[in-house]
VOPAGU-2260 file (C-alpha; in pm, 1 decimal, decimal comma):
REM VOPAGU-2260
SITE   aa  ch    i         X         Y         Z
SITE  MET   A    0       0,0       0,0       0,0
SITE  THR   A    1     132,2     343,5     -89,9
SITE  SER   A    2     159,6     597,8     188,6
SITE  VAL   A    3      34,9     954,4     164,6
SITE  ARG   A    4     394,6    1075,8     178,3
SITE  GLN   A    5     489,4     857,9    -118,5
SITE  LEU   A    6     191,5     983,7    -316,9
SITE  LEU   A    7     275,9    1345,2    -240,4
SITE  TRP   A    8     634,6    1287,3    -351,2
SITE  LYS   A    9     523,7    1108,4    -666,7
SITE  TYR   A   10     286,9    1386,5    -773,1
SITE  ARG   A   11     497,0    1684,7    -663,6
SITE  ARG   A   12     561,1    1777,3   -1028,8
SITE  ALA   A   13     186,6    1827,0   -1070,4
SITE  ALA   A   14     192,2    2060,8    -770,8
SITE  GLN   A   15     449,3    2297,2    -922,3
SITE  PRO   A   16     218,9    2437,7   -1193,7
SITE  LEU   A   17     -60,2    2458,9    -935,6
SITE  PHE   A   18     167,8    2658,5    -704,8
SITE  TRP   A   19     274,1    2900,1    -980,3
SITE  ALA   A   20     -83,8    2941,8   -1102,5
SITE  ALA   A   21    -197,5    3023,4    -748,3
SITE  ALA   A   22      90,2    3269,5    -699,5
SITE  ILE   A   23      11,9    3447,0   -1027,0
SITE  PHE   A   24    -358,4    3453,8    -943,1
SITE  ALA   A   25    -287,5    3600,3    -597,8
SITE  PHE   A   26     -60,6    3865,8    -744,9
SITE  VAL   A   27    -303,8    3965,2   -1019,6
SITE  MET   A   28    -596,9    3985,8    -778,4
SITE  ALA   A   29    -385,9    4199,9    -545,0
SITE  ALA   A   30    -261,0    4429,1    -822,0
SITE  ILE   A   31    -566,7    4498,2   -1036,8
SITE  PRO   A   32    -742,8    4825,2    -949,2
SITE  HIS   A   33   -1090,2    4675,9    -902,7
SITE  PRO   A   34   -1080,1    4304,6    -818,8
SITE  PRO   A   35   -1406,5    4111,4    -852,7
SITE  ASP   A   36   -1626,7    4066,5    -549,1
SITE  ILE   A   37   -1595,9    3733,3    -374,3
SITE  PRO   A   38   -1916,7    3562,4    -255,0
SITE  GLY   A   39   -1976,8    3634,8     110,8
SITE  ASN   A   40   -1754,7    3945,7      96,2
SITE  PRO   A   41   -1476,0    3809,8     320,3
SITE  SER   A   42   -1254,8    4074,4     475,2
SITE  ASP   A   43    -928,8    4172,3     310,1
SITE  LYS   A   44    -733,3    4002,1     589,5
SITE  LEU   A   45    -925,0    3676,2     540,9
SITE  GLN   A   46    -847,1    3688,4     169,6
SITE  HIS   A   47    -476,8    3737,3     246,2
SITE  ILE   A   48    -479,4    3451,8     498,3
SITE  ALA   A   49    -655,9    3217,6     255,8
SITE  ALA   A   50    -421,0    3303,4     -29,7
SITE  PHE   A   51    -100,6    3258,6     169,3
SITE  ALA   A   52    -220,7    2946,2     351,0
SITE  THR   A   53    -291,3    2796,7       7,3
SITE  LEU   A   54      46,8    2908,7    -127,2
SITE  SER   A   55     219,9    2758,4     177,6
SITE  LEU   A   56      47,3    2424,0     135,3
SITE  LEU   A   57     111,0    2411,4    -239,1
SITE  GLY   A   58     468,5    2534,9    -196,7
SITE  ALA   A   59     555,3    2268,7      58,7
SITE  TRP   A   60     408,4    2003,0    -171,5
SITE  ALA   A   61     563,4    2137,1    -492,0
SITE  PHE   A   62     910,8    2198,8    -350,6
SITE  PRO   A   63     971,8    1932,0     -84,0
SITE  ARG   A   64    1349,6    1977,2     -93,4
SITE  LEU   A   65    1320,8    2346,8      -6,8
SITE  SER   A   66    1338,3    2394,4     367,9
SITE  LEU   A   67    1019,0    2519,5     527,4
SITE  ILE   A   68    1209,0    2820,8     663,8
SITE  GLN   A   69    1323,1    2910,8     311,5
SITE  LEU   A   70     967,7    2871,3     184,9
SITE  LEU   A   71     842,2    3091,0     468,8
SITE  LEU   A   72    1096,6    3361,8     388,4
SITE  ARG   A   73    1018,1    3355,1      17,3
SITE  LEU   A   74     643,1    3367,8      67,4
SITE  SER   A   75     680,3    3646,0     322,3
SITE  LEU   A   76     888,6    3845,2      73,0
SITE  PHE   A   77     620,7    3781,3    -189,7
SITE  GLY   A   78     361,3    3923,9      51,0
SITE  ALA   A   79     578,2    4230,1     112,7
SITE  PHE   A   80     621,3    4273,5    -263,2
SITE  ILE   A   81     244,6    4265,7    -309,6
SITE  GLU   A   82     206,9    4540,8     -51,3
SITE  LEU   A   83     470,2    4750,4    -231,4
SITE  VAL   A   84     285,1    4705,1    -559,3
SITE  GLN   A   85     -41,4    4804,9    -392,4
SITE  ALA   A   86     125,6    5129,2    -282,8
SITE  ILE   A   87     152,9    5239,2    -647,9
SITE  PRO   A   88     -91,6    5533,7    -664,6
SITE  PHE   A   89    -248,7    5468,0   -1007,3
SITE  LEU   A   90    -355,2    5117,8    -900,6
SITE  HIS   A   91    -594,6    5271,8    -645,2
SITE  ARG   A   92    -521,2    4994,6    -395,4
SITE  ASP   A   93    -452,0    5027,0     -23,9
SITE  SER   A   94    -117,1    4903,4      98,0
SITE  ASP   A   95    -133,0    4787,7     458,0
SITE  PRO   A   96     160,8    4642,2     653,7
SITE  LEU   A   97     -92,7    4441,5     855,0
SITE  ASP   A   98    -178,0    4253,5     534,5
SITE  TRP   A   99     185,9    4146,6     508,7
SITE  ILE   A  100     177,6    4035,6     872,5
SITE  ALA   A  101    -141,0    3835,8     803,1
SITE  ASP   A  102      30,7    3675,6     501,2
SITE  THR   A  103     332,9    3580,0     708,3
SITE  LEU   A  104     131,4    3446,8    1003,4
SITE  ALA   A  105     -79,8    3233,2     769,3
SITE  CYS   A  106     242,5    3087,5     627,9
SITE  VAL   A  107     381,1    3024,8     976,2
SITE  ALA   A  108      65,6    2839,8    1085,8
SITE  VAL   A  109      45,5    2616,1     779,0
SITE  LEU   A  110     418,5    2546,4     761,2
SITE  ALA   A  111     430,5    2465,1    1134,5
SITE  ALA   A  112     154,2    2208,9    1080,6
SITE  ILE   A  113     345,7    2065,4     784,9
SITE  ALA   A  114     667,7    2049,4     989,8
SITE  TRP   A  115     479,2    1857,9    1260,4
SITE  TRP   A  116     330,3    1620,9    1000,8
SITE  ARG   A  117     668,9    1557,9     838,0
SITE  ALA   A  118     835,2    1492,1    1174,7
SITE  ARG   A  119     589,8    1232,3    1298,7
SITE  PRO   A  120     672,4     869,4    1231,4
SITE  PRO   A  121     496,6     704,1     938,1
SITE  ILE   A  122     190,6     500,9    1026,5
SITE  VAL   A  123     259,4     132,8     975,9
SITE  ASP   A  124     -22,5     -70,6     831,3
SITE  ALA   A  125    -102,1    -352,2    1077,4
SITE  ALA   A  126    -160,9    -594,1     790,3
SITE  ARG   A  127     192,4    -539,2     657,9
SITE  ARG   A  128     372,7    -633,0     981,1
């Protein structure tokens, strides 16, 4: 029987385009002057948290050889870059350092959970003993 870890490793190449598509989508939605409304009208912070939690999960899957600290730093820099882009006046967006903090904290939470999951011993199937 194949473990979840083996499946994730096997299909990591499929995760790379998903990661890059999500990163591009997040950047475009953050940079366009009038992004579309999202059903339920979640707050800006919730949108940032959802985007960076997703990027963290996809990034850890797509790039398993990259340390989680490196992934955290890179995603945090990406969040800071988004805030710098939003500060461009003709985009009519609001740059908020708290958005960058929300991005980074979302990454920390997801990557900490992934670090815990990676560190735990694999579950041995009782039938295979």
